[in-house]
Backbone and ligand atoms as CSV (ligand in chain L), in Angstrom:
chain,resi,resn,atom,element,x,y,z
A,1,MET,N,N,-24.470,11.999,15.524
A,1,MET,CA,C,-23.725,12.893,14.389
A,1,MET,C,C,-22.424,11.988,14.250
A,2,ALA,N,N,-21.842,12.045,13.031
A,2,ALA,CA,C,-20.635,11.301,12.667
A,2,ALA,C,C,-19.389,12.125,13.609
A,3,GLN,N,N,-18.762,11.341,14.000
A,3,GLN,CA,C,-17.317,11.888,14.708
A,3,GLN,C,C,-16.247,12.125,13.656
A,4,PRO,N,N,-15.643,13.332,13.746
A,4,PRO,CA,C,-14.538,13.419,12.781
A,4,PRO,C,C,-13.539,12.479,12.913
A,5,GLU,N,N,-12.828,12.139,11.949
A,5,GLU,CA,C,-11.705,11.169,11.950
A,5,GLU,C,C,-10.476,11.537,12.833
A,6,THR,N,N,-10.007,11.062,13.618
A,6,THR,CA,C,-9.173,11.344,14.419
A,6,THR,C,C,-7.768,10.848,13.975
A,7,SER,N,N,-7.556,9.884,13.212
A,7,SER,CA,C,-6.354,9.307,12.566
A,7,SER,C,C,-6.706,8.632,11.400
A,8,PRO,N,N,-5.660,8.526,10.359
A,8,PRO,CA,C,-5.826,7.924,9.097
A,8,PRO,C,C,-5.922,6.319,9.199
A,9,LYS,N,N,-6.742,5.847,8.442
A,9,LYS,CA,C,-6.864,4.254,8.459
A,9,LYS,C,C,-5.825,3.712,7.531
A,10,VAL,N,N,-5.090,4.381,6.733
A,10,VAL,CA,C,-4.062,3.742,5.846
A,10,VAL,C,C,-2.706,4.097,6.364
A,11,ALA,N,N,-1.855,3.190,6.450
A,11,ALA,CA,C,-0.434,3.619,6.716
A,11,ALA,C,C,0.085,2.890,5.332
A,12,ILE,N,N,0.972,3.987,5.048
A,12,ILE,CA,C,2.076,3.607,3.923
A,12,ILE,C,C,3.361,3.596,4.467
A,13,ILE,N,N,3.997,2.402,4.482
A,13,ILE,CA,C,5.331,2.376,5.043
A,13,ILE,C,C,6.293,1.990,3.891
A,14,MET,N,N,7.546,2.349,4.005
A,14,MET,CA,C,8.607,2.071,3.050
A,14,MET,C,C,9.835,1.860,3.691
A,15,GLY,N,N,10.800,0.937,2.824
A,15,GLY,CA,C,11.998,0.887,3.536
A,15,GLY,C,C,12.851,1.778,3.534
A,16,SER,N,N,12.985,2.857,2.647
A,16,SER,CA,C,13.750,3.914,2.409
A,16,SER,C,C,13.025,5.146,1.813
A,17,ARG,N,N,13.641,6.325,2.036
A,17,ARG,CA,C,13.147,7.472,1.367
A,17,ARG,C,C,13.334,7.298,-0.270
A,18,SER,N,N,14.293,6.490,-0.613
A,18,SER,CA,C,14.220,6.302,-2.020
A,18,SER,C,C,13.203,5.470,-2.691
A,19,ASP,N,N,12.622,4.903,-1.878
A,19,ASP,CA,C,11.097,4.110,-2.227
A,19,ASP,C,C,10.082,5.114,-2.750
A,20,TRP,N,N,10.138,6.489,-2.126
A,20,TRP,CA,C,8.932,7.364,-2.124
A,20,TRP,C,C,8.608,7.673,-3.629
A,21,PRO,N,N,9.338,7.730,-4.610
A,21,PRO,CA,C,8.959,8.185,-6.070
A,21,PRO,C,C,7.957,7.117,-6.467
A,22,VAL,N,N,8.121,5.940,-6.033
A,22,VAL,CA,C,7.471,4.895,-6.498
A,22,VAL,C,C,6.044,4.840,-5.603
A,23,MET,N,N,6.234,4.739,-4.281
A,23,MET,CA,C,5.164,4.527,-3.195
A,23,MET,C,C,4.338,5.827,-3.243
A,24,LYS,N,N,4.641,7.145,-3.870
A,24,LYS,CA,C,3.689,8.186,-3.607
A,24,LYS,C,C,2.688,8.016,-4.662
A,25,LYS,N,N,2.984,7.005,-5.707
A,25,LYS,CA,C,1.685,6.616,-6.355
A,25,LYS,C,C,0.204,5.939,-5.637
A,26,ALA,N,N,0.887,5.268,-4.584
A,26,ALA,CA,C,-0.317,4.732,-3.584
A,26,ALA,C,C,-0.907,5.994,-2.969
A,27,ALA,N,N,-0.037,6.970,-2.418
A,27,ALA,CA,C,-0.574,8.079,-1.782
A,27,ALA,C,C,-1.472,8.820,-2.731
A,28,GLU,N,N,-1.130,9.019,-4.115
A,28,GLU,CA,C,-1.795,9.870,-4.934
A,28,GLU,C,C,-3.291,9.175,-5.252
A,29,ALA,N,N,-3.182,7.741,-5.413
A,29,ALA,CA,C,-4.397,7.149,-5.370
A,29,ALA,C,C,-5.380,7.395,-4.310
A,30,LEU,N,N,-4.931,7.354,-3.060
A,30,LEU,CA,C,-5.626,7.636,-1.940
A,30,LEU,C,C,-6.020,9.055,-1.864
A,31,ASP,N,N,-5.349,9.904,-2.258
A,31,ASP,CA,C,-5.611,11.400,-2.326
A,31,ASP,C,C,-6.808,11.548,-3.255
A,32,GLY,N,N,-6.737,10.795,-4.362
A,32,GLY,CA,C,-7.827,11.186,-5.499
A,32,GLY,C,C,-9.116,10.656,-5.108
A,33,LEU,N,N,-9.177,9.851,-3.740
A,33,LEU,CA,C,-10.445,9.232,-3.366
A,33,LEU,C,C,-10.844,9.896,-2.056
A,34,GLY,N,N,-9.978,10.831,-1.526
A,34,GLY,CA,C,-10.241,11.539,-0.277
A,34,GLY,C,C,-9.972,10.585,0.903
A,35,VAL,N,N,-9.079,9.788,0.900
A,35,VAL,CA,C,-8.798,8.721,1.905
A,35,VAL,C,C,-7.430,9.334,2.443
A,36,ALA,N,N,-7.506,9.382,3.928
A,36,ALA,CA,C,-6.153,10.037,4.494
A,36,ALA,C,C,-5.298,8.819,4.835
A,37,TYR,N,N,-4.236,9.248,4.779
A,37,TYR,CA,C,-3.094,8.123,5.148
A,37,TYR,C,C,-2.021,9.007,5.989
A,38,ASP,N,N,-1.045,8.003,6.386
A,38,ASP,CA,C,0.174,8.383,6.948
A,38,ASP,C,C,1.411,7.806,6.289
A,39,ALA,N,N,2.233,8.306,5.791
A,39,ALA,CA,C,3.429,7.833,5.113
A,39,ALA,C,C,4.531,7.957,6.099
A,40,ARG,N,N,5.309,6.924,6.133
A,40,ARG,CA,C,6.680,7.146,6.849
A,40,ARG,C,C,7.638,6.095,6.395
A,41,VAL,N,N,8.959,6.177,6.620
A,41,VAL,CA,C,10.053,5.121,6.375
A,41,VAL,C,C,10.146,4.577,7.701
A,42,VAL,N,N,10.091,2.882,7.413
A,42,VAL,CA,C,10.195,2.011,8.481
A,42,VAL,C,C,11.119,1.015,7.731
A,43,SER,N,N,12.405,0.805,8.172
A,43,SER,CA,C,13.278,-0.226,7.362
A,43,SER,C,C,13.305,-1.557,8.289
A,44,ALA,N,N,12.937,-2.560,7.842
A,44,ALA,CA,C,13.151,-4.044,8.372
A,44,ALA,C,C,14.462,-4.126,8.787
A,45,HIS,N,N,15.714,-3.675,8.205
A,45,HIS,CA,C,16.978,-4.050,8.725
A,45,HIS,C,C,17.775,-2.829,8.976
A,46,ARG,N,N,17.277,-1.645,8.846
A,46,ARG,CA,C,17.862,-0.397,9.240
A,46,ARG,C,C,17.532,0.081,10.600
A,47,THR,N,N,16.033,-0.137,10.657
A,47,THR,CA,C,15.424,0.448,11.944
A,47,THR,C,C,14.655,-0.640,12.310
A,48,PRO,N,N,15.109,-1.852,12.754
A,48,PRO,CA,C,14.303,-2.940,13.226
A,48,PRO,C,C,13.202,-2.687,14.415
A,49,GLU,N,N,13.736,-1.740,15.242
A,49,GLU,CA,C,12.924,-1.567,16.310
A,49,GLU,C,C,11.741,-0.743,15.952
A,50,ARG,N,N,12.027,0.367,14.976
A,50,ARG,CA,C,10.740,1.100,14.634
A,50,ARG,C,C,9.734,0.124,13.780
A,51,MET,N,N,10.322,-0.747,12.993
A,51,MET,CA,C,9.306,-1.807,12.498
A,51,MET,C,C,8.433,-2.319,13.463
A,52,VAL,N,N,9.129,-2.986,14.498
A,52,VAL,CA,C,8.452,-3.714,15.572
A,52,VAL,C,C,7.396,-2.762,16.168
A,53,ASP,N,N,7.731,-1.566,16.707
A,53,ASP,CA,C,7.030,-0.709,17.175
A,53,ASP,C,C,5.833,-0.414,16.420
A,54,PHE,N,N,5.896,-0.050,15.204
A,54,PHE,CA,C,4.973,0.359,14.165
A,54,PHE,C,C,4.060,-0.890,14.014
A,55,ALA,N,N,4.369,-1.952,13.680
A,55,ALA,CA,C,3.745,-3.262,13.503
A,55,ALA,C,C,2.742,-3.624,14.776
A,56,LYS,N,N,3.447,-3.587,15.939
A,56,LYS,CA,C,2.547,-4.008,16.843
A,56,LYS,C,C,1.613,-2.906,17.472
A,57,GLY,N,N,1.988,-1.788,16.989
A,57,GLY,CA,C,0.929,-0.618,17.384
A,57,GLY,C,C,-0.071,-0.053,16.402
A,58,ALA,N,N,-0.013,-0.791,15.401
A,58,ALA,CA,C,-0.698,-0.281,14.047
A,58,ALA,C,C,-2.068,-0.291,14.340
A,59,LYS,N,N,-2.670,-1.494,14.896
A,59,LYS,CA,C,-4.062,-1.539,15.139
A,59,LYS,C,C,-4.495,-0.483,16.148
A,60,ALA,N,N,-3.893,-0.501,17.309
A,60,ALA,CA,C,-4.298,0.339,18.369
A,60,ALA,C,C,-4.126,1.846,18.024
A,61,ALA,N,N,-3.447,2.195,16.856
A,61,ALA,CA,C,-3.121,3.537,16.345
A,61,ALA,C,C,-4.308,3.923,15.282
A,62,GLY,N,N,-5.162,2.850,15.249
A,62,GLY,CA,C,-6.155,3.209,14.381
A,62,GLY,C,C,-6.170,2.850,12.847
A,63,PHE,N,N,-5.171,2.338,12.379
A,63,PHE,CA,C,-4.932,1.800,11.216
A,63,PHE,C,C,-5.813,0.515,10.954
A,64,GLN,N,N,-6.371,0.551,9.590
A,64,GLN,CA,C,-7.111,-0.382,9.053
A,64,GLN,C,C,-6.300,-1.406,8.059
A,65,VAL,N,N,-5.529,-0.733,7.166
A,65,VAL,CA,C,-4.755,-1.519,6.115
A,65,VAL,C,C,-3.495,-0.984,6.083
A,66,ILE,N,N,-2.562,-1.719,5.920
A,66,ILE,CA,C,-1.132,-1.255,5.811
A,66,ILE,C,C,-0.555,-1.511,4.368
A,67,ILE,N,N,0.005,-0.499,3.664
A,67,ILE,CA,C,0.679,-0.687,2.495
A,67,ILE,C,C,2.183,-0.546,2.744
A,68,ALA,N,N,2.964,-1.487,2.393
A,68,ALA,CA,C,4.381,-1.847,2.756
A,68,ALA,C,C,5.277,-1.976,1.296
A,69,GLY,N,N,6.041,-1.090,1.143
A,69,GLY,CA,C,6.854,-1.160,0.116
A,69,GLY,C,C,8.230,-1.433,0.276
A,70,ALA,N,N,9.117,-2.053,-0.472
A,70,ALA,CA,C,10.353,-2.347,-0.174
A,70,ALA,C,C,10.935,-2.810,-1.284
A,71,GLY,N,N,12.278,-2.667,-1.473
A,71,GLY,CA,C,13.213,-3.195,-2.724
A,71,GLY,C,C,14.248,-4.185,-2.227
A,72,GLY,N,N,14.851,-4.831,-3.239
A,72,GLY,CA,C,15.916,-5.773,-2.908
A,72,GLY,C,C,15.493,-6.945,-2.125
A,73,ALA,N,N,16.195,-7.362,-0.956
A,73,ALA,CA,C,15.643,-8.201,-0.068
A,73,ALA,C,C,14.713,-7.849,0.857
A,74,ALA,N,N,13.354,-7.714,0.276
A,74,ALA,CA,C,12.359,-6.885,0.872
A,74,ALA,C,C,11.671,-7.550,1.961
A,75,HIS,N,N,12.135,-7.315,3.162
A,75,HIS,CA,C,11.454,-8.034,4.140
A,75,HIS,C,C,10.588,-7.271,4.925
A,76,LEU,N,N,10.308,-6.079,4.656
A,76,LEU,CA,C,9.344,-5.208,5.473
A,76,LEU,C,C,7.991,-5.665,5.352
A,77,PRO,N,N,7.342,-6.012,4.260
A,77,PRO,CA,C,6.023,-6.544,4.219
A,77,PRO,C,C,5.560,-7.677,5.030
A,78,GLY,N,N,6.503,-8.601,4.748
A,78,GLY,CA,C,6.264,-9.885,5.516
A,78,GLY,C,C,6.490,-9.802,7.145
A,79,MET,N,N,7.546,-9.120,7.330
A,79,MET,CA,C,7.702,-8.960,8.843
A,79,MET,C,C,6.785,-8.278,9.577
A,80,THR,N,N,6.342,-7.014,8.834
A,80,THR,CA,C,5.217,-6.414,9.353
A,80,THR,C,C,3.870,-7.209,9.572
A,81,ALA,N,N,3.664,-7.866,8.675
A,81,ALA,CA,C,2.470,-8.813,8.455
A,81,ALA,C,C,2.531,-10.076,9.573
A,82,SER,N,N,3.936,-10.340,9.981
A,82,SER,CA,C,3.965,-11.157,11.068
A,82,SER,C,C,3.558,-10.810,12.452
A,83,MET,N,N,3.533,-9.394,12.655
A,83,MET,CA,C,3.308,-8.796,13.829
A,83,MET,C,C,2.023,-8.161,14.079
A,84,THR,N,N,1.001,-8.259,12.848
A,84,THR,CA,C,-0.345,-7.648,13.012
A,84,THR,C,C,-1.174,-8.526,12.438
A,85,THR,N,N,-2.519,-8.427,12.646
A,85,THR,CA,C,-3.475,-9.005,11.924
A,85,THR,C,C,-4.187,-8.064,10.755
A,86,LEU,N,N,-3.733,-6.978,10.839
A,86,LEU,CA,C,-4.316,-5.971,9.896
A,86,LEU,C,C,-3.827,-6.421,8.314
A,87,PRO,N,N,-4.615,-6.092,7.319
A,87,PRO,CA,C,-4.268,-6.697,6.205
A,87,PRO,C,C,-3.044,-5.895,5.538
A,88,VAL,N,N,-2.235,-6.623,5.128
A,88,VAL,CA,C,-0.781,-5.695,4.483
A,88,VAL,C,C,-0.717,-6.004,3.128
A,89,LEU,N,N,-0.551,-5.009,2.506
A,89,LEU,CA,C,-0.560,-5.042,1.024
A,89,LEU,C,C,0.939,-4.640,0.640
A,90,GLY,N,N,1.625,-5.755,-0.070
A,90,GLY,CA,C,3.038,-5.342,-0.317
A,90,GLY,C,C,3.142,-4.915,-1.837
A,91,VAL,N,N,4.231,-3.894,-1.832
A,91,VAL,CA,C,4.453,-3.353,-3.195
A,91,VAL,C,C,5.944,-3.660,-3.504
A,92,PRO,N,N,6.249,-4.316,-4.336
A,92,PRO,CA,C,7.808,-4.446,-4.674
A,92,PRO,C,C,8.556,-3.259,-5.584
A,93,VAL,N,N,9.464,-3.021,-4.901
A,93,VAL,CA,C,9.972,-1.662,-5.379
A,93,VAL,C,C,11.246,-1.948,-6.184
A,94,PRO,N,N,11.292,-1.524,-7.504
A,94,PRO,CA,C,12.465,-1.798,-8.126
A,94,PRO,C,C,13.743,-1.132,-7.730
A,95,VAL,N,N,14.867,-1.336,-7.392
A,95,VAL,CA,C,16.025,-0.633,-6.895
A,95,VAL,C,C,16.894,-0.547,-7.864
A,96,ARG,N,N,17.540,0.664,-8.117
A,96,ARG,CA,C,18.831,0.759,-8.659
A,96,ARG,C,C,20.108,-0.225,-8.407
A,97,ASP,N,N,20.728,-0.791,-9.238
A,97,ASP,CA,C,21.635,-1.751,-9.137
A,97,ASP,C,C,21.000,-3.098,-8.600
A,98,GLY,N,N,19.743,-3.259,-8.588
A,98,GLY,CA,C,18.957,-4.382,-8.376
A,98,GLY,C,C,18.664,-5.252,-9.596
A,99,LEU,N,N,17.852,-5.998,-9.342
A,99,LEU,CA,C,17.351,-7.008,-10.255
A,99,LEU,C,C,16.028,-6.752,-10.910
A,100,LYS,N,N,15.901,-5.254,-11.118
A,100,LYS,CA,C,14.473,-4.735,-11.897
A,100,LYS,C,C,13.386,-4.931,-11.028
A,101,GLY,N,N,13.325,-5.301,-9.970
A,101,GLY,CA,C,12.251,-5.680,-9.078
A,101,GLY,C,C,11.859,-7.117,-9.046
A,102,ILE,N,N,12.601,-8.023,-9.731
A,102,ILE,CA,C,12.268,-9.451,-9.537
A,102,ILE,C,C,12.564,-9.992,-8.371
A,103,ASP,N,N,13.718,-9.178,-7.701
A,103,ASP,CA,C,14.215,-9.606,-6.351
A,103,ASP,C,C,13.138,-8.960,-5.153
A,104,SER,N,N,12.758,-8.027,-5.351
A,104,SER,CA,C,11.620,-7.420,-4.504
A,104,SER,C,C,10.286,-8.300,-4.478
A,105,LEU,N,N,9.991,-8.462,-5.902
A,105,LEU,CA,C,8.749,-9.262,-5.994
A,105,LEU,C,C,8.819,-10.659,-5.418
A,106,LEU,N,N,9.869,-11.363,-5.495
A,106,LEU,CA,C,9.989,-12.811,-5.043
A,106,LEU,C,C,10.131,-12.751,-3.489
A,107,SER,N,N,10.864,-11.731,-2.890
A,107,SER,CA,C,10.972,-11.541,-1.637
A,107,SER,C,C,9.513,-11.399,-0.791
A,108,ILE,N,N,8.861,-10.583,-1.485
A,108,ILE,CA,C,7.537,-10.272,-0.939
A,108,ILE,C,C,6.247,-11.266,-1.224
A,109,VAL,N,N,6.357,-11.880,-2.339
A,109,VAL,CA,C,5.295,-12.612,-2.741
A,109,VAL,C,C,5.413,-13.908,-2.299
A,110,GLN,N,N,6.567,-14.681,-2.001
A,110,GLN,CA,C,6.698,-15.971,-1.679
A,110,GLN,C,C,6.686,-16.235,0.046
A,111,MET,N,N,5.426,-15.658,0.494
A,111,MET,CA,C,5.143,-16.007,2.141
A,111,MET,C,C,4.963,-17.364,2.417
A,112,PRO,N,N,5.417,-18.084,3.189
A,112,PRO,CA,C,4.889,-19.027,3.542
A,112,PRO,C,C,3.460,-19.130,4.036
A,113,GLY,N,N,2.787,-20.179,4.025
A,113,GLY,CA,C,1.388,-20.138,4.433
A,113,GLY,C,C,1.323,-19.795,5.799
A,114,GLY,N,N,0.355,-19.007,6.218
A,114,GLY,CA,C,0.080,-18.659,7.483
A,114,GLY,C,C,0.195,-17.256,7.818
A,115,ILE,N,N,1.148,-16.514,6.928
A,115,ILE,CA,C,1.141,-15.228,7.157
A,115,ILE,C,C,0.862,-14.479,6.052
A,116,PRO,N,N,-0.374,-13.992,5.562
A,116,PRO,CA,C,-0.346,-13.470,4.171
A,116,PRO,C,C,-0.050,-12.066,4.027
A,117,VAL,N,N,0.617,-11.889,2.653
A,117,VAL,CA,C,0.776,-10.396,2.232
A,117,VAL,C,C,0.204,-10.354,0.917
A,118,GLY,N,N,-0.675,-9.409,0.708
A,118,GLY,CA,C,-1.340,-9.222,-0.794
A,118,GLY,C,C,-0.444,-8.508,-1.362
A,119,THR,N,N,0.185,-9.146,-2.280
A,119,THR,CA,C,1.238,-8.723,-3.096
A,119,THR,C,C,0.821,-8.151,-4.647
A,120,LEU,N,N,1.333,-6.811,-4.831
A,120,LEU,CA,C,0.729,-6.184,-5.780
A,120,LEU,C,C,2.051,-6.106,-6.841
A,121,ALA,N,N,1.703,-5.576,-8.074
A,121,ALA,CA,C,2.912,-5.653,-9.116
A,121,ALA,C,C,4.003,-4.617,-8.843
A,122,VAL,N,N,4.939,-5.029,-9.551
A,122,VAL,CA,C,6.283,-4.419,-9.506
A,122,VAL,C,C,6.181,-2.720,-9.689
A,123,GLY,N,N,6.627,-1.977,-8.824
A,123,GLY,CA,C,6.890,-0.705,-9.144
A,123,GLY,C,C,5.505,0.330,-9.100
A,124,GLU,N,N,5.346,1.329,-9.883
A,124,GLU,CA,C,4.467,2.360,-9.747
A,124,GLU,C,C,3.075,2.047,-10.042
A,125,ALA,N,N,2.851,0.859,-10.923
A,125,ALA,CA,C,1.366,0.192,-10.964
A,125,ALA,C,C,1.018,-0.552,-9.829
A,126,GLY,N,N,2.051,-1.190,-9.289
A,126,GLY,CA,C,1.563,-1.873,-7.926
A,126,GLY,C,C,1.336,-0.934,-6.736
A,127,ALA,N,N,2.016,-0.015,-6.657
A,127,ALA,CA,C,1.910,1.160,-5.678
A,127,ALA,C,C,0.341,1.732,-5.869
A,128,LYS,N,N,0.127,2.061,-7.142
A,128,LYS,CA,C,-1.234,2.679,-7.457
A,128,LYS,C,C,-2.165,1.819,-6.949
A,129,ASN,N,N,-2.102,0.537,-7.432
A,129,ASN,CA,C,-3.009,-0.445,-7.194
A,129,ASN,C,C,-3.382,-0.728,-5.556
A,130,ALA,N,N,-2.011,-0.655,-4.796
A,130,ALA,CA,C,-2.186,-0.792,-3.543
A,130,ALA,C,C,-3.105,0.175,-2.821
A,131,GLY,N,N,-2.824,1.370,-3.555
A,131,GLY,CA,C,-3.930,2.391,-3.015
A,131,GLY,C,C,-5.257,2.471,-3.231
A,132,LEU,N,N,-5.532,1.880,-4.354
A,132,LEU,CA,C,-6.932,1.684,-4.719
A,132,LEU,C,C,-7.360,0.449,-4.133
A,133,LEU,N,N,-6.685,-0.590,-3.807
A,133,LEU,CA,C,-7.093,-1.766,-3.109
A,133,LEU,C,C,-7.412,-1.530,-1.771
A,134,ALA,N,N,-6.451,-0.624,-1.011
A,134,ALA,CA,C,-6.473,-0.270,0.314
A,134,ALA,C,C,-7.964,0.394,0.528
A,135,ALA,N,N,-8.292,1.489,-0.466
A,135,ALA,CA,C,-9.457,2.216,-0.518
A,135,ALA,C,C,-10.767,1.229,-0.778
A,136,GLN,N,N,-10.677,0.310,-1.623
A,136,GLN,CA,C,-11.770,-0.715,-1.663
A,136,GLN,C,C,-11.966,-1.568,-0.356
A,137,ILE,N,N,-11.009,-1.939,0.161
A,137,ILE,CA,C,-11.293,-2.566,1.707
A,137,ILE,C,C,-12.110,-1.641,2.531
A,138,LEU,N,N,-11.459,-0.288,2.747
A,138,LEU,CA,C,-12.325,0.516,3.599
A,138,LEU,C,C,-13.721,0.763,3.019
A,139,ALA,N,N,-13.839,0.642,1.839
A,139,ALA,CA,C,-15.147,1.100,1.346
A,139,ALA,C,C,-16.295,-0.044,1.687
A,140,LEU,N,N,-15.672,-1.183,2.058
A,140,LEU,CA,C,-16.542,-2.304,2.537
A,140,LEU,C,C,-17.583,-1.892,3.720
A,141,THR,N,N,-17.181,-0.865,4.298
A,141,THR,CA,C,-17.951,-0.285,5.547
A,141,THR,C,C,-18.077,1.304,5.371
A,142,ASP,N,N,-17.877,1.719,4.080
A,142,ASP,CA,C,-17.890,3.208,3.885
A,142,ASP,C,C,-18.638,3.489,2.532
A,143,PRO,N,N,-20.010,3.491,2.578
A,143,PRO,CA,C,-20.935,3.775,1.350
A,143,PRO,C,C,-20.306,4.879,0.622
A,144,ASP,N,N,-20.096,6.078,1.224
A,144,ASP,CA,C,-19.640,7.206,0.483
A,144,ASP,C,C,-18.457,7.020,-0.394
A,145,LEU,N,N,-17.428,6.201,0.287
A,145,LEU,CA,C,-16.239,6.001,-0.352
A,145,LEU,C,C,-16.310,4.961,-1.364
A,146,SER,N,N,-17.306,4.116,-1.086
A,146,SER,CA,C,-17.899,3.079,-2.335
A,146,SER,C,C,-18.268,3.868,-3.652
A,147,GLN,N,N,-18.945,4.726,-3.240
A,147,GLN,CA,C,-19.465,5.556,-4.419
A,147,GLN,C,C,-18.533,6.411,-5.313
A,148,ARG,N,N,-17.518,6.863,-4.322
A,148,ARG,CA,C,-16.319,7.617,-5.040
A,148,ARG,C,C,-15.578,6.626,-5.823
A,149,ILE,N,N,-15.415,5.533,-5.369
A,149,ILE,CA,C,-14.669,4.559,-6.216
A,149,ILE,C,C,-15.389,4.017,-7.477
A,150,GLU,N,N,-16.837,4.005,-7.422
A,150,GLU,CA,C,-17.515,3.464,-8.581
A,150,GLU,C,C,-17.384,4.726,-9.590
A,151,ALA,N,N,-17.596,6.018,-9.054
A,151,ALA,CA,C,-17.363,7.110,-10.110
A,151,ALA,C,C,-15.945,7.151,-10.622
A,152,LEU,N,N,-14.840,6.930,-10.031
A,152,LEU,CA,C,-13.632,6.522,-10.527
A,152,LEU,C,C,-13.528,5.685,-11.533
A,153,ARG,N,N,-14.077,4.460,-11.334
A,153,ARG,CA,C,-13.995,3.539,-12.324
A,153,ARG,C,C,-15.010,3.924,-13.554
A,154,ALA,N,N,-15.916,4.701,-13.408
A,154,ALA,CA,C,-16.884,4.834,-14.572
A,154,ALA,C,C,-16.062,6.073,-15.170
A,155,ALA,N,N,-15.457,7.026,-14.636
A,155,ALA,CA,C,-14.490,7.919,-15.366
A,155,ALA,C,C,-13.339,7.383,-16.144
A,156,GLN,N,N,-12.762,6.419,-15.559
A,156,GLN,CA,C,-11.824,5.624,-16.279
A,156,GLN,C,C,-12.359,4.924,-17.646
A,157,THR,N,N,-13.313,4.450,-17.431
A,157,THR,CA,C,-14.067,3.670,-18.604
A,157,THR,C,C,-14.292,4.570,-19.613
A,158,ASP,N,N,-14.768,5.650,-19.319
A,158,ASP,CA,C,-15.322,6.840,-20.300
A,158,ASP,C,C,-14.099,7.493,-20.795
A,159,SER,N,N,-12.924,7.194,-20.335
A,159,SER,CA,C,-11.604,8.012,-20.918
A,159,SER,C,C,-11.036,6.978,-22.060
A,160,VAL,N,N,-11.461,5.779,-22.114
A,160,VAL,CA,C,-10.856,4.894,-23.019
A,160,VAL,C,C,-11.380,5.103,-24.384
A,161,PRO,N,N,-10.675,5.768,-25.374
A,161,PRO,CA,C,-11.298,5.916,-26.810
A,161,PRO,C,C,-11.256,4.468,-27.561
A,162,ASP,N,N,-12.455,4.497,-28.386
A,162,ASP,CA,C,-12.467,3.020,-29.076
A,162,ASP,C,C,-11.749,3.183,-30.445
A,163,SER,N,N,-11.395,4.403,-30.744
A,163,SER,CA,C,-10.741,4.454,-32.096
A,163,SER,C,C,-9.059,4.528,-31.737
A,164,VAL,N,N,-8.308,4.182,-32.900
A,164,VAL,CA,C,-6.782,4.000,-32.616
A,164,VAL,C,C,-6.099,5.388,-32.842
A,165,GLU,N,N,-6.903,6.386,-33.654
A,165,GLU,CA,C,-6.401,7.605,-33.883
A,165,GLU,C,C,-7.185,8.714,-33.670
A,166,ASP,N,N,-7.072,9.846,-33.513
A,166,ASP,CA,C,-7.972,11.018,-33.402
A,166,ASP,C,C,-8.603,11.267,-34.505
L,1,RP5,C1,C,15.404,-1.301,1.045
L,1,RP5,O1,O,16.482,-1.099,0.240
L,1,RP5,C2,C,14.467,-0.329,0.772
L,1,RP5,O2,O,13.127,-0.580,0.559
L,1,RP5,C3,C,15.102,0.113,-0.626
L,1,RP5,O3,O,14.090,-0.324,-1.815
L,1,RP5,C4,C,16.328,-0.358,-0.948
L,1,RP5,C5,C,17.553,0.603,-1.123
L,1,RP5,O4,O,17.404,1.537,-0.012
L,1,RP5,P1,P,18.423,2.752,-0.077
L,1,RP5,O5,O,19.798,2.263,-0.149
L,1,RP5,O6,O,18.022,3.572,-1.427
L,1,RP5,O7,O,18.304,3.461,1.144
L,1,RP5,O8,O,15.373,-1.765,2.235
């Protein structure tokens, strides 16, 4: 008999509470597919020890995918990826008084070879896609989840009208 899940397989971490309005799109995508997650604030520069503890312990804690969002000089995804071999999906968050997310994007996407971060689009679309991509990774070994993703794709296709007006 299948054992009940004891811990979520997806971690959503972000550098600040101010990232949550964007990062909750990842959470909503996971909610829509029935995938449990843990969301928490882990700052690379304000709480560096919390980041190290999280990243080094993530695999033992049962996580299989990490979604990491940060803005500005966005070290969190890359630093987290350097301390775990779990896949890390990076979401560039646009910050107020920042460079509209270009700063975050370049900080996250330009990882030197050897420590990969799968970087998504800037902002809400990137966060949503990070949630969907995390689910697709888990679905490689979860046929029921794979079917839910197929159904979501089909519903999305069906929702697109072919006419330009009602
Ligand atoms: C980054 O600094 C966070 O990821 C956030 O995007 C940005 C601004 O943080 P707050 O000043 O709003 O806390 O570390």
